[in-house]
N, C-alpha and C positions, 0 to 999 in steps of 0.2 A: 758570837763566832762562827769563824768559816763554814765551820763543819754540821749545823747545826739541823743540817737538812737533811743528811743520814741518818740519823738514829730514829729519827720518825718511823719509819718503815719498822722496829722496834720499838715503837711506843707501849707497848702489851706490854715490856719487860723489864724489870726494875734495876734500872744499872745504877744504883745510887751508891753501892757497896761494889769495892773490887773486887775481883772474884778471876781465880786463873784454870783454866780449863785444862786439864791433863789427858791427853788423845797417845795412844796406842795404834803404831806401824808396826809390819814387819819390816828384817833385814837388818842389812848394817848401817850404823848410822855413817852417812855422809861426815866427812872432815868437815867443812863451811859449816855442817849443823846450826850453832850455837848462833854465827854471825845470823842466817837469814831470818832465824826465829827472831834476834833484834828487832832486824826492819819490822818483823811483821808486826811485832809487840809497839812499834811505835805507831803505826797506824793505829790497832786495836787499842793499845791503851788511851790514847788521846781523844778517840773517837768512841769508845762505846767501852771506857774503865774496865778489860777486858785483857789479862794476858793468857800466850796460849804457855805450854809445857808440853814439849814433843819428845816423848821417848820409844825406843825402838826394841822389838822381842827382835833377837838373833834367830836366821831358821835354827838351829840348832836346838834352842830354848823353845820353842811354842807348842811343841807335846806336852813340857813340862809346867810351864812359868804359865800358858794361856786362859787355864781355865782356873788357877787360883788366883790372878790380879783380878780380875772377875768377881771371886769368890768372896771378895771384900777386905777389909786390910789393907789395901791401897788406895791411895785415888785414882778414880778413872774416873772421866766423863765421855770421851769419843772414844769406841774400839773398831779397828778393820777386822770386818768379820766375811766371811764367804762361804758358799755351800760347799766349798772344800777346806772351808776354814771353820768348820763346826759352828757356823750360823744355826744349823738347825738341832744341834744336841742343845748349843746355852739356849738357844729362845724357848726351847724346850723348856731349863732348867728357870727360866724367869731371870735372868739375867739380864737379859736387853729390854729395853721399855717398850713398853708399845706406841707407836708410833701414829697417835690418831689425826682425822681430817684437823682437827680445833688446835692442835698441836702445832699443826706446820704452818698456821692462816698466824699465829702469836709469834712463833718462836724462827718459825723459816719462812717466811711469807715469799721470799726470792724462788726457794726451791719451788713452793707450789706455784707456781707459775710457770716454770721456766722445765721442770721434770718431763719427759718422756710420759704420758699418760699411760703408755705400755708395760713401761719400765717396773710402775708396784704393782703387779700383774704378777712380774718375775719374782717376785719378794715375801708374798703372801703366803700363808702357814695360815689356814683353815678360816680364809678371809680377814686375818690381821698383819699386820706390816709391824716388823720387830728391825726395821735398818733403812739406809739411802742408799739406795743405789747410783753410781754414776751414771753419766747421763751421757752415754757415748756407748755405739755397737760398734763392732768388729768384728770383722773375719774369723774362727777356726780354721780355716782351710790348712791342710798341712799340706807342702811340698819338697821338692828334693832340691839340692845341688849336689854337683859332680866336677868335676876336674876333666872339663870339656878340653884342655890339652891331653887328658892321657888316652879319651872318647877318641879323637884324631888320630893320635898315634898308632890306634889298631883297626882305624878304620871304622868307626861303629857311626851309625847315625846319629843323630840327636835323639832324645829320649822320649816316645810318645805315649808310653802304657805301660803297666807290668811288666810284662815278659821283657818288656827293650830294659830296662831297668834290671831286672836279672840277669841278661846277657851283659850291659856294662859289668856288673858286679863279678859274674865267672869270668870274664876275661881278663880283669884285673887279677884273681887271684889268679889264672893258670899261666898268666903271661908277664907282669907286671910285678906281683910279690915275690917271686921268687930273684927276678931281676933288682929290685930296690928294696924293698918289705915293704913297700907299703902295701897297704891292706883295704879289699875292695870296701868294706865300713871297719875301723876300728872300733867294734862293738861294744859298749860297757853295762855291763849290772843285767839290761835286758834288751829288748827291744822294741820300746813300746810305741818308736818312732815310726816307722817301719809296718808297723798292727793297725796304727792312725790311717795310713795310708789307706791300707788295706780294707779298714770296715767303708772308706769315702768309694772305695768300687763296687761297693754295693749300696750306698745312702745307708749306710746301717748307724740308726740313731742310738746313742749309749754313750754313760762317763759322761758327768759335771752338768746332767741334764734332771738331776733328779726323781730315777728313776731306781735306784737299787740295784742291784748285779743282773735287771735285767735289761731287755733293747728288743728293737723293734726294728722295722725297715719305712723310711720315709713314705714311698707311697705319694706318691703327689700333694703329701699334706694332709692328706688323711688321718682323722681321730683314731687313733688303734683300737680295737678290741681286744676282748680278754686274748680270745686265739691266737694275739696277733705279736704276743709281748714274747718271749723267750729267754734262757740263761746263756746268757753270749760265753762264758764258759761252754758249755755241752754244745755248743752249733755247727754247724756243718761249715757255717765261714772260718771260725776260730780253727778247725780242724784243719779245714785246707790251708792255715794262714800257718799252722804251727806246721805243715809236712811240706810248705815251701822252706821255712827255715831251716829243717831241717839237713835239706837238697843243697842251700846255700853253705850251711855249715862244714857238712861234709867234702864239700868244693873248695872249703878253705878260704870263702871270702870274709874272716872276722879269725882272732887267735881261740886258740882252746882255752883260751884267759878268761875270755871277756867276761864272763859272772863275776870275777872280783879285780874285775880293770877296773882300777881307781880313777884312770883321763878319761873325760868323757869326750864322748866323739866330734863333738864339737872341737875339743880344743884337739884333738887328735887331728884334726881334718886341718883348721887352721896351721899346724904343726908341722905336717908332711908324715904323718903317720897313717891318713886316711884317703880316700877318694871320693868318700858320699859322705852326705848327713840329709838329713828330713826332720824339718819343722814348720813352722811357720816362718815370721818375716823376720826373727833372728837368724836363719841361714847367712843374710845378705851381712849380719856383721863377722859370720867366719868367714864367706867367701872371701871381702875383702882386704880379711888377714892374712890369707893364706895367698890372695894375689900378693899384697905386699912384701907378706915373708921369704915365700917361694918363687915370686915371679908364674904363678900359673894363672892357669887362666879359669874361670871358672864359670860353671853354667847353672841355669836356675830353672826347673821344670817342674810344671802341673801334668802329672803322670796323671791325675783323674777329671780332666776338664769338661765335662762332659755332666761332670754328678754336681749333687746340691751344693751349697757352703753355707757350710755352720756357720750361726752366729756365735759369736762371746756374748753371751747373756748381758743383757745388764747388771746382776745379780752377781756377778763372778765377782765384783772387786765393789765392796760398800763400808759405809760407816752407821755401826749403831751405838748406842746413846745408853750407858749400859746405867742399869736398872741403879746399880750405887750411887749414881753420880749425885752431889750436893745439891745442885742447879741448873738441872736439864734444859731450862729456859735457855740457860746463858750458852750449853754446850751446842743446842740447836741452832741459834743465833752466830757460833763460829761454824761451824760447819757448812750453815747457806750464804755467809761471807763467804770460806775457801770458797763453796763450790762457786759461787757468784760474784763476788767483787774480783774483778779482773786486777787486778794490782794486787792483792793477796793472795787470789788463785797464783800466776803467774811467778809470786815469792816460794810459793809452798811445794810447787811442782818443778821449778826451774831454778829457783835462787836469784840470784841478785843479775839486774838486766846490767852488761856491759861488763860485768866482769865471771857469770857463770855460764850465760848466755848471750848471744847479739840479738838485737830484733831487726828483722831485714820488711822496712817497711808496714809493721803491725799485720805481717800477713804470715810469714814462715819466721824461721827460726837459726840463727848456727851456733857455734859452738864457743864458748867468751874463753878468754887465756886459760882458766879455771876450773872449765866444766864437770875436769875428772873431781874435785871436791865437792860438786855437790850436783850429780847428775842428774840431768833431766827425765820427771818422772821413774825416781828410782823407787818410791817406795806411796808414790801418791795415785797408785790407781784408781781408787775409791771415790774420786773428784774429776775424776777424765773428763773430759769435754772435747768438742774440736774447736784449737785456739793454736795459734802458734804453729803451723806444722810445719817438718823437718827440712829443709833446704835443701840436704844436701843428700834424698832421698837416690839409690840405685833407681834411675828411668827403666833398668827391667824390673824393680819392685812396683815403681807407679803402674807398670802396663798389667802385672800380674794383677796389683786387688783392683784397679777396673775391670780387665774380666771377671774377677769374683761377682765387682757390685751385682751385676744383672742377675746373678743366681743364689744372693744372700737369702736366707730362708729360717725363721724360729721355728725351733721344732713343733709339731700338731702340738707338744704335750707343756708349752710354755704357757706356766701359771699353774700348774701341778707341779707339787714337788713332795713326793714321800719324806715322811720326819720318819726315820727309821729308830726311833727314841723307843719307844712301845716293844720295840727286837733288838734293843741296842747287843744284847750278848752273842747272841745267834748271828748280828751282823759284822759284830767282832771275830768272830773265832768262824764267817766265809771269806772275810776279810786275808785273815791269817792264813789259811789254807792258801787260795788264791797268790799269796803274796809269797807262798812260801813253791810252788810251782810253776806260777806265770814263766818267770823269769828263763826257768830253764826247759821251757818251752817256747820261749820268744826266743832263744837263741840256738835252738835244734839243737838241744845236750841230752837229749833221751833216746833210750837203746828204741822204744815203741809208741809212735807218736798217741796211737788212735788207744792202747792200752793206760797210757800216764793221765790222760783226757780222763778217762772210766773212774781210776783209781781216785782221782781229786775229786770230780763229780761225784762219786758213794761220800766219800767224806764231806765237802758241801752238803748231802743229801740231810747226812748224819745229823749236822752241826745244825738242825734247824730252818734248811730253805722251805719246809712247807710252811713254818708259822711264818715268815718273810711273806710267802705267796702270798698268804691269808690275809695278812696284814697289808701289804701292798694294797690286793685289790679291794680292801673294802676300804682305802682313802681313797684308791683311784674312782671305785662306784660312786663315792661322795662328793670327789670333784667334779663331775661328769654331770651329777645330777645339778648341781649348781649352776652350768653353762647355762640349763633348760631356761 
């Protein structure tokens, strides 16, 4: 047989019987999924006596279905997971198989060789690994896109910092909104985007880095001491932010209906209802739409260009092997192949070459005629690696990304993750309180910022913050000890 070279990699796995690896990912199922899976299975079946069954959990169903699927009854081998998607709670419940070095050597030899060593550190819980992270690290930096044509209309200079952004938003509110109805920022539900940029101004480490409700300052990468951690919602940083939001709200930068507005600020920017958006590289997509739809000119600005760039950690997207898997070796092998066999990787991530994407010199990719039926990287984030970068990146995005590279830094607490399970009830209570207060604070829709924050913080205290803090520091000290 011409393919008998390849299975040697997996000579320790029994491939004598056919097996279907049931794999769950998040999001909407692309229209051409069946066609693509058929192509994947031609390779898996002929070379490895295995097939892939790819299932999708719609975003709206994640909170209800995710745990149920893992709890048994359904076939499941590979499951997408992340710190923001139940990794710690499910691992603590025993829903994910522990991934040992021996398992990697047997079932995932290519991953054992190719995976960045520091990526494993970001996944470990008390020294044990329960998922395989992506092999790709990117910037988490947030920046703003604005209507440059409107900025020029009012004679404003290009944005350089927070104050120039505020000045732009207020100018739009005072001069443009009454004339055209375009909001400075067509805010929707909250202003989390601006909040992230505010945090960047002060090198605040928070959110998605496994430190519960706490935050600390980057401080040149020093490992934080106990006294460096603070409750973000009770910090002067957050109070000052909420006061700026109240000022912008009173100036009419966004609609009084923003809390209940169901049109996202991004869509509003693309269709001409808003003059500013903020986030990561996604802003270029909406900027392009605004230019195409409205004939607008869009400018992109990093207004915290002197600050550290947080890295999107390896653990932000992962695949776990379900403890309920009937054949974990075969599940590991399929994951190993999807991550490392370029044929299978490109099929899974990007669909069929020539149809869903065009391969340019084996270096770049362009959209194929049916790109919208299987968009590149719509759900395969857990196996991301650097391969076939897009050919049509806006040169301004390339320049911004290059400016980030020199400033990228992993959080000093990389490798520590707060396991919230022992205080899950307290954390659930705290989260539900912040979900109640934060949107209105971020939109400046409160009479008295300090009084509202005091009320929120006192309710957080009553919900068991002390228990959370005690548990947090117990775990943190254990981690610090393990570094010595």
